[in-house]
TITI-176420 format. One line per 4 residues: their letters; for each residue x, y, z of C-alpha. Coordinates in Angstrom, 1 decimal. Each point is the difference from the previous one (the first is absolute). Example, Ala and Ser with C-alpha at 12.3 -4.5 7.8 and 13.67 -1.06 7.14 Angstrom:
AS> 12.3,-4.5,7.8  1.4,3.4,-0.7
//
This chain:
MAFV> 8.0,-34.7,0.5  -0.8,3.5,1.3  -1.7,2.4,-2.2  -1.4,3.5,0.3
KVDL> -3.6,0.6,-0.9  -0.9,3.6,-0.9  -3.5,1.2,-0.6  0.6,2.4,-2.9
DALS> -3.5,1.5,0.3  0.4,0.9,3.5  3.4,1.5,-0.7  -1.4,2.0,-2.8
SAIH> -2.9,1.1,2.2  2.5,1.2,2.7  1.9,2.0,-2.6  -3.2,1.7,-1.1
KLDS> -1.0,0.8,3.6  3.4,1.5,0.7  0.0,2.0,-3.2  -3.5,1.3,1.1
QISN> 1.2,0.9,3.4  3.0,1.8,-1.3  -2.1,2.0,-2.5  -2.5,0.8,2.9
IEKK> 2.9,1.3,2.2  1.4,2.1,-2.8  -3.5,1.5,-0.7  -0.7,0.7,3.6
QKQL> 3.4,1.7,0.3  -0.7,2.2,-3.0  -3.5,0.8,1.5  1.5,1.0,3.3
MVAV> 2.6,2.2,-1.7  -2.8,1.8,-1.8  -1.9,0.5,3.2  3.1,1.4,1.8
ESVE> 0.5,2.5,-2.9  -3.7,0.9,0.1  0.3,0.7,3.8  3.2,2.0,-0.7
NAWS> -1.7,2.1,-2.6  -2.9,0.8,2.4  2.1,0.6,3.0  1.6,3.4,0.8
GQDR> 1.1,-0.7,3.5  3.5,0.4,1.3  0.5,-3.8,0.5  -1.0,-0.8,-3.6
NSFE> 3.6,-0.7,-1.0  0.5,-2.3,3.0  -3.2,-1.9,-1.0  1.3,-0.3,-3.6
KAAK> 3.4,-1.3,1.0  -1.5,-2.6,2.7  -2.7,-1.2,-2.4  2.3,-0.4,-3.0
AKLQ> 2.8,-1.5,2.2  -2.5,-2.7,1.2  -1.2,-0.8,-3.4  3.5,-0.3,-1.5
SAEM> 1.6,-1.6,3.1  2.6,-2.7,-0.2  -2.4,-2.4,1.8  -2.7,0.6,-2.7
KKTL> 2.5,-0.4,-2.8  1.5,-3.1,1.6  -3.5,-1.6,0.4  -0.9,0.7,-3.6
NGLK> 3.3,-1.1,-1.4  -0.4,-3.3,2.2  -3.3,-0.6,-1.7  1.3,0.6,-3.4
NQKQ> 3.0,-2.3,0.7  -2.3,-2.7,1.3  -2.1,0.3,-3.1  3.0,-0.3,-2.2
RLED> 1.2,-3.1,1.8  -3.3,-1.6,-0.4  -0.1,0.8,-3.7  3.4,-1.4,-0.4
SLRL> -1.1,-3.1,1.9  -3.0,-0.5,-2.2  1.9,0.4,-3.2  2.7,-2.6,1.2
YQNA> -2.7,-2.5,1.1  -1.8,0.4,-3.2  3.2,-0.5,-2.1  0.8,-3.1,2.1
QNRA> -3.4,-1.4,-0.5  0.2,0.6,-3.8  3.4,-1.7,-0.1  -1.3,-3.0,1.9
VTLS> -3.0,-0.3,-2.4  2.4,0.3,-3.0  2.3,-2.6,1.4  -2.9,-2.4,0.9
RTLR> -1.2,0.1,-3.7  3.4,-1.3,-1.1  -0.1,-3.0,2.4  -2.9,-1.7,-1.9
C> 0.6,-3.7,-0.3
//
């Protein structure tokens, strides 16, 4: 009989690593936005608006959003999998207790 063996600790660890990476990316994006705004405030040149638009467009680009959303979706799938495997494991334990001879 085939079966699936899942290391729940490794799965949980992967979820925590992804969560940390997501938080780090969001934090870095905010820091970069603050840096861009700081440069804007100190800059009085003609190309200030061009810089602002280019920098903010890069930070808020579809590619950046897609990457971050992909990480968040992957984390959600891992959390769902962990919950399902834990529930299956708990059901198996409960059923095995009813089979005592």
